[in-house]
A tleap script that builds the chain and sets N, CA, C and O, in Angstrom:
source leaprc.protein.ff14SB
mol = sequence {
  NMET ALA PRO VAL GLU VAL ALA ALA SER ARG
  ARG ALA ARG GLY ARG GLY LEU LEU GLY ARG
  ALA ARG LEU ASP GLY ALA LEU LEU LEU ALA
  PRO ALA ARG SER VAL HIE THR PHE GLY MET
  ARG PHE PRO ILE ASP VAL ALA LEU CYS THR
  GLN ASP LEU GLN VAL ARG ALA VAL THR SER
  LEU ALA PRO GLY ARG LEU THR VAL PRO ARG
  TRP GLY VAL ARG ALA VAL VAL GLU ALA GLU
  ALA GLY ARG PHE GLU GLU TRP GLY ILE ARG
  PRO GLY THR SER LEU GLY LEU ASN GLY CALA
}
set mol.1.N position { 0.839 -0.995 -0.049 }
set mol.1.CA position { 0.178 0.004 -0.049 }
set mol.1.C position { 1.428 1.176 -0.077 }
set mol.1.O position { 2.532 1.236 0.464 }
set mol.2.N position { 0.682 2.054 -0.977 }
set mol.2.CA position { 1.578 3.625 -0.858 }
set mol.2.C position { 0.134 4.708 -0.852 }
set mol.2.O position { -1.011 4.609 -1.294 }
set mol.3.N position { 1.051 5.954 0.048 }
set mol.3.CA position { 0.166 7.030 -0.180 }
set mol.3.C position { 0.001 7.124 -1.674 }
set mol.3.O position { 0.677 6.688 -2.606 }
set mol.4.N position { -1.530 8.099 -1.587 }
set mol.4.CA position { -2.257 8.996 -3.038 }
set mol.4.C position { -2.483 9.859 -2.853 }
set mol.4.O position { -3.500 9.966 -2.168 }
set mol.5.N position { -1.846 11.060 -3.234 }
set mol.5.CA position { -2.205 12.320 -3.569 }
set mol.5.C position { -3.010 12.520 -4.717 }
set mol.5.O position { -2.565 12.355 -5.853 }
set mol.6.N position { -4.534 12.975 -4.403 }
set mol.6.CA position { -5.810 12.998 -5.547 }
set mol.6.C position { -5.104 14.310 -6.015 }
set mol.6.O position { -4.494 14.944 -5.154 }
set mol.7.N position { -5.127 14.773 -7.283 }
set mol.7.CA position { -5.079 15.934 -8.325 }
set mol.7.C position { -6.410 15.871 -9.157 }
set mol.7.O position { -6.585 15.511 -10.321 }
set mol.8.N position { -7.240 16.302 -8.272 }
set mol.8.CA position { -8.786 16.681 -8.556 }
set mol.8.C position { -9.304 17.924 -8.937 }
set mol.8.O position { -10.528 17.942 -9.073 }
set mol.9.N position { -8.609 19.126 -9.176 }
set mol.9.CA position { -9.197 19.977 -9.524 }
set mol.9.C position { -8.088 20.370 -10.670 }
set mol.9.O position { -6.936 19.938 -10.720 }
set mol.10.N position { -8.894 21.566 -11.851 }
set mol.10.CA position { -8.522 21.111 -12.917 }
set mol.10.C position { -6.909 22.010 -13.146 }
set mol.10.O position { -6.272 22.144 -14.190 }
set mol.11.N position { -6.566 22.555 -11.666 }
set mol.11.CA position { -5.396 23.547 -11.600 }
set mol.11.C position { -4.286 22.407 -11.108 }
set mol.11.O position { -3.216 22.406 -11.715 }
set mol.12.N position { -4.510 21.302 -9.891 }
set mol.12.CA position { -3.592 20.268 -9.663 }
set mol.12.C position { -3.857 19.223 -10.870 }
set mol.12.O position { -3.314 18.147 -10.624 }
set mol.13.N position { -4.190 19.233 -11.470 }
set mol.13.CA position { -4.017 18.239 -12.251 }
set mol.13.C position { -3.186 19.068 -14.138 }
set mol.13.O position { -2.838 18.537 -15.193 }
set mol.14.N position { -3.205 20.151 -13.763 }
set mol.14.CA position { -1.968 20.758 -14.457 }
set mol.14.C position { -0.965 21.076 -13.999 }
set mol.14.O position { 0.074 21.032 -14.657 }
set mol.15.N position { -1.005 21.425 -12.926 }
set mol.15.CA position { 0.829 21.176 -12.314 }
set mol.15.C position { 1.384 19.692 -12.494 }
set mol.15.O position { 2.410 19.361 -13.088 }
set mol.16.N position { 0.210 18.657 -11.662 }
set mol.16.CA position { 0.244 17.565 -11.592 }
set mol.16.C position { 1.891 16.922 -11.087 }
set mol.16.O position { 1.811 16.355 -9.997 }
set mol.17.N position { 2.928 16.924 -11.525 }
set mol.17.CA position { 4.383 16.391 -10.601 }
set mol.17.C position { 5.651 17.361 -11.137 }
set mol.17.O position { 6.848 17.099 -11.016 }
set mol.18.N position { 5.020 18.629 -11.804 }
set mol.18.CA position { 5.627 19.517 -12.460 }
set mol.18.C position { 6.827 20.202 -11.412 }
set mol.18.O position { 6.339 20.016 -10.297 }
set mol.19.N position { 7.538 20.576 -11.311 }
set mol.19.CA position { 8.395 21.133 -10.066 }
set mol.19.C position { 9.100 19.923 -9.281 }
set mol.19.O position { 10.258 20.029 -8.878 }
set mol.20.N position { 8.588 19.155 -9.153 }
set mol.20.CA position { 8.843 18.279 -8.107 }
set mol.20.C position { 10.178 17.511 -8.553 }
set mol.20.O position { 10.417 17.277 -9.738 }
set mol.21.N position { 11.002 17.150 -7.534 }
set mol.21.CA position { 12.372 16.519 -7.066 }
set mol.21.C position { 12.110 15.086 -7.528 }
set mol.21.O position { 12.503 14.563 -8.572 }
set mol.22.N position { 11.444 14.604 -6.647 }
set mol.22.CA position { 10.646 13.108 -6.422 }
set mol.22.C position { 8.887 13.220 -5.946 }
set mol.22.O position { 8.110 14.166 -5.816 }
set mol.23.N position { 8.757 11.524 -5.757 }
set mol.23.CA position { 7.389 11.608 -5.432 }
set mol.23.C position { 7.572 10.150 -4.382 }
set mol.23.O position { 8.215 9.118 -4.573 }
set mol.24.N position { 6.786 10.551 -3.328 }
set mol.24.CA position { 6.795 9.223 -1.910 }
set mol.24.C position { 5.334 9.172 -2.256 }
set mol.24.O position { 4.460 10.028 -2.120 }
set mol.25.N position { 5.272 7.456 -2.935 }
set mol.25.CA position { 3.529 7.284 -3.166 }
set mol.25.C position { 3.475 7.354 -4.999 }
set mol.25.O position { 4.243 7.152 -5.940 }
set mol.26.N position { 2.178 7.736 -4.791 }
set mol.26.CA position { 1.831 7.948 -6.151 }
set mol.26.C position { 0.516 9.033 -6.080 }
set mol.26.O position { -0.323 9.188 -5.193 }
set mol.27.N position { 0.728 9.844 -7.638 }
set mol.27.CA position { -0.783 10.924 -8.261 }
set mol.27.C position { -1.751 10.152 -8.686 }
set mol.27.O position { -1.493 9.145 -9.345 }
set mol.28.N position { -3.026 10.512 -8.370 }
set mol.28.CA position { -3.806 10.191 -9.368 }
set mol.28.C position { -4.463 11.551 -9.549 }
set mol.28.O position { -4.900 12.339 -8.710 }
set mol.29.N position { -4.401 11.625 -11.209 }
set mol.29.CA position { -4.763 12.372 -11.812 }
set mol.29.C position { -6.508 11.685 -12.147 }
set mol.29.O position { -6.692 10.491 -12.385 }
set mol.30.N position { -7.792 12.869 -12.088 }
set mol.30.CA position { -9.434 12.493 -12.592 }
set mol.30.C position { -9.861 13.457 -12.481 }
set mol.30.O position { -9.788 14.111 -11.441 }
set mol.31.N position { -10.428 13.822 -13.513 }
set mol.31.CA position { -10.360 12.699 -14.298 }
set mol.31.C position { -9.573 13.219 -15.579 }
set mol.31.O position { -9.619 14.444 -15.696 }
set mol.32.N position { -8.853 12.536 -16.576 }
set mol.32.CA position { -7.793 12.588 -16.840 }
set mol.32.C position { -7.673 11.087 -18.142 }
set mol.32.O position { -8.067 9.947 -17.895 }
set mol.33.N position { -7.093 11.499 -19.346 }
set mol.33.CA position { -7.224 11.092 -20.339 }
set mol.33.C position { -5.520 10.631 -20.830 }
set mol.33.O position { -5.515 9.403 -20.749 }
set mol.34.N position { -4.595 10.944 -21.135 }
set mol.34.CA position { -3.209 11.280 -21.053 }
set mol.34.C position { -2.492 12.313 -19.996 }
set mol.34.O position { -3.053 13.005 -19.147 }
set mol.35.N position { -1.450 12.242 -20.214 }
set mol.35.CA position { -0.167 12.925 -20.030 }
set mol.35.C position { 1.197 13.289 -20.080 }
set mol.35.O position { 1.724 12.353 -20.682 }
set mol.36.N position { 1.940 13.993 -19.835 }
set mol.36.CA position { 3.061 14.264 -20.140 }
set mol.36.C position { 3.985 14.676 -19.183 }
set mol.36.O position { 3.707 15.226 -18.117 }
set mol.37.N position { 5.511 14.285 -19.752 }
set mol.37.CA position { 6.473 14.716 -18.963 }
set mol.37.C position { 7.048 15.538 -19.159 }
set mol.37.O position { 7.995 15.669 -18.384 }
set mol.38.N position { 6.908 16.547 -20.196 }
set mol.38.CA position { 7.554 17.607 -20.842 }
set mol.38.C position { 8.217 18.616 -19.110 }
set mol.38.O position { 7.294 18.617 -18.295 }
set mol.39.N position { 9.084 19.115 -18.731 }
set mol.39.CA position { 9.329 19.943 -17.803 }
set mol.39.C position { 9.454 19.006 -16.366 }
set mol.39.O position { 9.836 19.624 -15.372 }
set mol.40.N position { 9.167 17.633 -16.220 }
set mol.40.CA position { 9.715 17.150 -15.416 }
set mol.40.C position { 10.833 16.549 -14.887 }
set mol.40.O position { 11.555 16.132 -15.792 }
set mol.41.N position { 11.353 16.293 -13.574 }
set mol.41.CA position { 12.833 15.915 -13.373 }
set mol.41.C position { 13.294 14.624 -13.184 }
set mol.41.O position { 14.508 14.467 -13.057 }
set mol.42.N position { 12.294 13.343 -13.127 }
set mol.42.CA position { 12.544 12.274 -13.486 }
set mol.42.C position { 11.722 10.975 -13.747 }
set mol.42.O position { 10.693 10.812 -13.091 }
set mol.43.N position { 11.916 10.501 -14.209 }
set mol.43.CA position { 10.805 9.360 -14.776 }
set mol.43.C position { 9.994 8.908 -14.462 }
set mol.43.O position { 10.115 8.909 -13.237 }
set mol.44.N position { 8.846 8.308 -14.778 }
set mol.44.CA position { 7.516 7.889 -14.134 }
set mol.44.C position { 7.121 7.026 -14.981 }
set mol.44.O position { 7.338 6.902 -16.187 }
set mol.45.N position { 6.187 6.115 -13.841 }
set mol.45.CA position { 5.417 4.848 -14.296 }
set mol.45.C position { 3.913 5.513 -14.545 }
set mol.45.O position { 3.465 6.424 -13.849 }
set mol.46.N position { 3.290 4.966 -15.534 }
set mol.46.CA position { 2.004 5.453 -15.931 }
set mol.46.C position { 0.678 4.375 -15.799 }
set mol.46.O position { 0.885 3.253 -16.262 }
set mol.47.N position { -0.372 4.578 -15.333 }
set mol.47.CA position { -1.439 3.783 -15.347 }
set mol.47.C position { -2.484 4.529 -15.576 }
set mol.47.O position { -2.992 5.377 -14.842 }
set mol.48.N position { -2.968 3.977 -17.242 }
set mol.48.CA position { -4.154 4.980 -17.815 }
set mol.48.C position { -5.247 3.420 -17.470 }
set mol.48.O position { -5.385 2.344 -18.051 }
set mol.49.N position { -5.931 4.134 -16.054 }
set mol.49.CA position { -7.084 3.362 -16.111 }
set mol.49.C position { -8.606 4.297 -16.051 }
set mol.49.O position { -8.647 5.515 -15.878 }
set mol.50.N position { -9.835 3.372 -16.243 }
set mol.50.CA position { -11.046 3.075 -16.501 }
set mol.50.C position { -11.499 4.645 -15.394 }
set mol.50.O position { -10.755 5.457 -14.845 }
set mol.51.N position { -13.231 4.524 -15.436 }
set mol.51.CA position { -13.209 5.398 -13.994 }
set mol.51.C position { -13.160 5.091 -12.406 }
set mol.51.O position { -12.816 5.679 -11.380 }
set mol.52.N position { -13.698 3.844 -12.782 }
set mol.52.CA position { -13.166 2.656 -11.514 }
set mol.52.C position { -12.086 2.167 -11.172 }
set mol.52.O position { -12.041 1.044 -10.670 }
set mol.53.N position { -10.675 3.134 -11.436 }
set mol.53.CA position { -9.534 2.684 -11.542 }
set mol.53.C position { -8.666 0.987 -11.927 }
set mol.53.O position { -7.640 0.424 -11.543 }
set mol.54.N position { -9.797 0.680 -12.889 }
set mol.54.CA position { -9.365 -0.766 -13.383 }
set mol.54.C position { -8.374 -0.148 -14.214 }
set mol.54.O position { -8.707 0.707 -15.036 }
set mol.55.N position { -6.560 -0.699 -13.991 }
set mol.55.CA position { -5.620 -0.558 -15.092 }
set mol.55.C position { -6.257 -1.045 -16.241 }
set mol.55.O position { -6.670 -2.203 -16.298 }
set mol.56.N position { -6.417 0.119 -17.573 }
set mol.56.CA position { -6.579 -0.305 -18.866 }
set mol.56.C position { -4.604 -0.754 -19.073 }
set mol.56.O position { -4.384 -1.917 -19.411 }
set mol.57.N position { -3.806 -0.155 -18.935 }
set mol.57.CA position { -2.307 0.114 -19.727 }
set mol.57.C position { -1.471 0.557 -18.854 }
set mol.57.O position { -1.918 1.386 -18.061 }
set mol.58.N position { -0.168 0.190 -18.741 }
set mol.58.CA position { 0.971 0.714 -17.581 }
set mol.58.C position { 2.309 1.206 -19.153 }
set mol.58.O position { 2.779 0.644 -20.142 }
set mol.59.N position { 2.368 2.119 -18.693 }
set mol.59.CA position { 4.176 2.221 -19.265 }
set mol.59.C position { 4.980 3.287 -18.417 }
set mol.59.O position { 4.614 4.027 -17.504 }
set mol.60.N position { 5.982 3.142 -18.925 }
set mol.60.CA position { 6.973 4.260 -17.872 }
set mol.60.C position { 7.289 5.390 -19.161 }
set mol.60.O position { 7.554 5.077 -20.322 }
set mol.61.N position { 7.204 6.491 -18.723 }
set mol.61.CA position { 8.053 7.704 -19.316 }
set mol.61.C position { 8.813 8.623 -19.117 }
set mol.61.O position { 8.499 9.457 -18.268 }
set mol.62.N position { 10.150 8.761 -19.904 }
set mol.62.CA position { 11.038 9.342 -19.252 }
set mol.62.C position { 10.361 11.099 -20.044 }
set mol.62.O position { 9.625 11.302 -21.010 }
set mol.63.N position { 11.156 12.204 -18.924 }
set mol.63.CA position { 11.504 12.898 -19.218 }
set mol.63.C position { 11.306 13.566 -20.596 }
set mol.63.O position { 12.111 13.500 -21.525 }
set mol.64.N position { 9.866 14.362 -20.603 }
set mol.64.CA position { 9.832 14.799 -22.088 }
set mol.64.C position { 8.498 14.191 -23.202 }
set mol.64.O position { 7.835 14.714 -24.098 }
set mol.65.N position { 8.539 13.219 -22.759 }
set mol.65.CA position { 7.209 12.132 -23.208 }
set mol.65.C position { 5.945 12.314 -22.824 }
set mol.65.O position { 5.568 12.791 -21.754 }
set mol.66.N position { 4.937 11.715 -24.204 }
set mol.66.CA position { 3.705 12.244 -23.363 }
set mol.66.C position { 2.553 10.178 -23.966 }
set mol.66.O position { 2.726 9.423 -24.923 }
set mol.67.N position { 2.048 10.155 -23.363 }
set mol.67.CA position { 0.792 9.517 -23.557 }
set mol.67.C position { 0.123 9.626 -24.425 }
set mol.67.O position { -0.064 10.773 -24.830 }
set mol.68.N position { -0.597 8.412 -25.167 }
set mol.68.CA position { -1.632 8.678 -26.167 }
set mol.68.C position { -3.349 8.681 -25.171 }
set mol.68.O position { -3.482 8.282 -24.014 }
set mol.69.N position { -3.899 8.966 -25.619 }
set mol.69.CA position { -5.027 8.774 -25.218 }
set mol.69.C position { -5.797 7.783 -25.518 }
set mol.69.O position { -5.994 7.704 -26.730 }
set mol.70.N position { -6.213 7.147 -25.013 }
set mol.70.CA position { -7.122 5.631 -25.125 }
set mol.70.C position { -8.376 5.331 -24.726 }
set mol.70.O position { -8.823 5.508 -23.593 }
set mol.71.N position { -8.829 4.971 -25.464 }
set mol.71.CA position { -10.495 4.754 -25.442 }
set mol.71.C position { -10.647 4.141 -24.199 }
set mol.71.O position { -9.762 3.390 -23.787 }
set mol.72.N position { -11.939 4.426 -23.362 }
set mol.72.CA position { -12.223 4.364 -22.038 }
set mol.72.C position { -11.675 4.505 -20.442 }
set mol.72.O position { -11.996 4.014 -19.359 }
set mol.73.N position { -10.432 5.676 -21.040 }
set mol.73.CA position { -9.615 6.034 -19.778 }
set mol.73.C position { -10.179 7.326 -18.973 }
set mol.73.O position { -9.891 8.490 -19.252 }
set mol.74.N position { -10.622 7.110 -18.431 }
set mol.74.CA position { -10.467 8.227 -17.449 }
set mol.74.C position { -9.869 8.928 -16.483 }
set mol.74.O position { -10.291 10.065 -16.273 }
set mol.75.N position { -8.793 8.425 -15.710 }
set mol.75.CA position { -8.109 8.662 -14.813 }
set mol.75.C position { -6.708 7.904 -15.218 }
set mol.75.O position { -6.521 6.799 -15.728 }
set mol.76.N position { -5.799 8.925 -14.793 }
set mol.76.CA position { -4.592 8.234 -14.545 }
set mol.76.C position { -3.516 8.224 -13.289 }
set mol.76.O position { -3.470 9.238 -12.593 }
set mol.77.N position { -2.810 7.317 -13.035 }
set mol.77.CA position { -2.263 6.773 -11.996 }
set mol.77.C position { -0.851 7.322 -12.186 }
set mol.77.O position { -0.805 7.502 -13.403 }
set mol.78.N position { 0.469 7.737 -11.618 }
set mol.78.CA position { 1.399 8.476 -12.045 }
set mol.78.C position { 2.756 8.118 -10.596 }
set mol.78.O position { 2.896 8.790 -9.575 }
set mol.79.N position { 3.398 7.126 -10.922 }
set mol.79.CA position { 4.467 7.255 -9.723 }
set mol.79.C position { 6.122 7.111 -10.720 }
set mol.79.O position { 6.445 6.921 -11.892 }
set mol.80.N position { 7.005 7.407 -9.004 }
set mol.80.CA position { 8.452 7.222 -9.667 }
set mol.80.C position { 8.878 5.717 -10.453 }
set mol.80.O position { 8.784 4.553 -10.064 }
set mol.81.N position { 9.300 6.220 -11.519 }
set mol.81.CA position { 9.674 4.850 -12.611 }
set mol.81.C position { 10.145 3.715 -11.249 }
set mol.81.O position { 10.617 3.954 -10.137 }
set mol.82.N position { 9.714 2.234 -12.034 }
set mol.82.CA position { 9.955 1.421 -11.398 }
set mol.82.C position { 8.994 0.810 -9.673 }
set mol.82.O position { 9.171 -0.222 -9.026 }
set mol.83.N position { 8.184 1.781 -9.470 }
set mol.83.CA position { 7.373 1.696 -8.552 }
set mol.83.C position { 6.367 0.725 -8.662 }
set mol.83.O position { 5.865 0.236 -7.650 }
set mol.84.N position { 5.960 0.338 -10.010 }
set mol.84.CA position { 4.544 -0.298 -10.369 }
set mol.84.C position { 5.064 -1.576 -10.307 }
set mol.84.O position { 4.397 -2.481 -9.808 }
set mol.85.N position { 6.578 -1.834 -10.915 }
set mol.85.CA position { 6.334 -3.163 -10.831 }
set mol.85.C position { 6.691 -4.046 -9.304 }
set mol.85.O position { 6.485 -5.214 -8.975 }
set mol.86.N position { 7.311 -2.883 -8.594 }
set mol.86.CA position { 7.334 -3.130 -7.087 }
set mol.86.C position { 5.979 -3.623 -6.558 }
set mol.86.O position { 5.707 -4.665 -5.960 }
set mol.87.N position { 5.225 -2.628 -6.927 }
set mol.87.CA position { 3.607 -2.642 -6.405 }
set mol.87.C position { 2.854 -4.295 -6.735 }
set mol.87.O position { 2.123 -4.936 -5.981 }
set mol.88.N position { 3.303 -4.635 -8.013 }
set mol.88.CA position { 2.786 -5.424 -8.748 }
set mol.88.C position { 1.050 -4.895 -9.594 }
set mol.88.O position { -0.050 -5.445 -9.549 }
set mol.89.N position { 1.529 -3.599 -10.310 }
set mol.89.CA position { 1.202 -3.082 -10.734 }
set mol.89.C position { 0.638 -3.048 -12.150 }
set mol.89.O position { 0.952 -1.919 -12.527 }
set mol.90.N position { -0.002 -3.628 -13.127 }
set mol.90.CA position { -0.005 -3.971 -14.685 }
set mol.90.C position { -1.888 -4.197 -15.351 }
set mol.90.O position { -2.988 -4.137 -14.803 }
set mol.91.N position { -1.533 -4.397 -16.413 }
set mol.91.CA position { -3.235 -4.161 -16.831 }
set mol.91.C position { -3.749 -4.994 -15.976 }
set mol.91.O position { -3.192 -5.952 -15.440 }
set mol.92.N position { -5.338 -4.442 -15.793 }
set mol.92.CA position { -5.904 -5.645 -15.460 }
set mol.92.C position { -5.895 -5.647 -13.818 }
set mol.92.O position { -6.812 -6.149 -13.168 }
set mol.93.N position { -4.644 -4.970 -13.175 }
set mol.93.CA position { -5.406 -4.881 -11.483 }
set mol.93.C position { -6.336 -3.434 -11.468 }
set mol.93.O position { -6.255 -2.423 -12.165 }
set mol.94.N position { -7.252 -3.811 -10.350 }
set mol.94.CA position { -8.149 -3.037 -9.826 }
set mol.94.C position { -7.238 -2.422 -8.735 }
set mol.94.O position { -6.581 -3.065 -7.917 }
set mol.95.N position { -7.316 -0.755 -8.881 }
set mol.95.CA position { -6.656 -0.270 -7.671 }
set mol.95.C position { -7.751 0.575 -7.002 }
set mol.95.O position { -8.584 1.089 -7.748 }
set mol.96.N position { -7.852 0.799 -5.522 }
set mol.96.CA position { -8.295 1.287 -4.615 }
set mol.96.C position { -7.477 2.382 -4.021 }
set mol.96.O position { -6.269 2.618 -4.022 }
set mol.97.N position { -8.990 3.245 -3.286 }
set mol.97.CA position { -8.168 4.172 -2.482 }
set mol.97.C position { -8.825 4.227 -1.132 }
set mol.97.O position { -9.985 4.628 -1.044 }
set mol.98.N position { -8.304 3.934 -0.323 }
set mol.98.CA position { -8.782 3.885 1.663 }
set mol.98.C position { -9.077 4.691 1.970 }
set mol.98.O position { -8.327 5.617 1.660 }
set mol.99.N position { -9.948 4.966 2.542 }
set mol.99.CA position { -10.630 6.376 3.374 }
set mol.99.C position { -11.269 7.296 2.103 }
set mol.99.O position { -11.436 8.488 2.360 }
set mol.100.N position { -11.603 6.866 0.873 }
set mol.100.CA position { -12.134 7.319 -0.676 }
set mol.100.C position { -14.179 6.490 -0.377 }
set mol.100.O position { -15.015 6.571 -1.277 }
savepdb mol mol.pdb
quit
């Protein structure tokens, strides 16, 4: 289990991880269909999820990259590169938020 920061406002989603040197846990961007890493300082793992947080695709992005929007994706989870493998997150995984 990892701490999750929720970026629900348009402003919070727009800022995302920009300007951060690292991330403890994960960042949930909702609603969101894709993300970019322009201006980022570190590579990230990205999970493209349905509205109910079913993982449809997982990828890693170096700084200066972007994901293409995918059908059915309504939320994106980001974490430092390598964390999803550590946490066992892959397509088909159902994610949940404690206390939500």
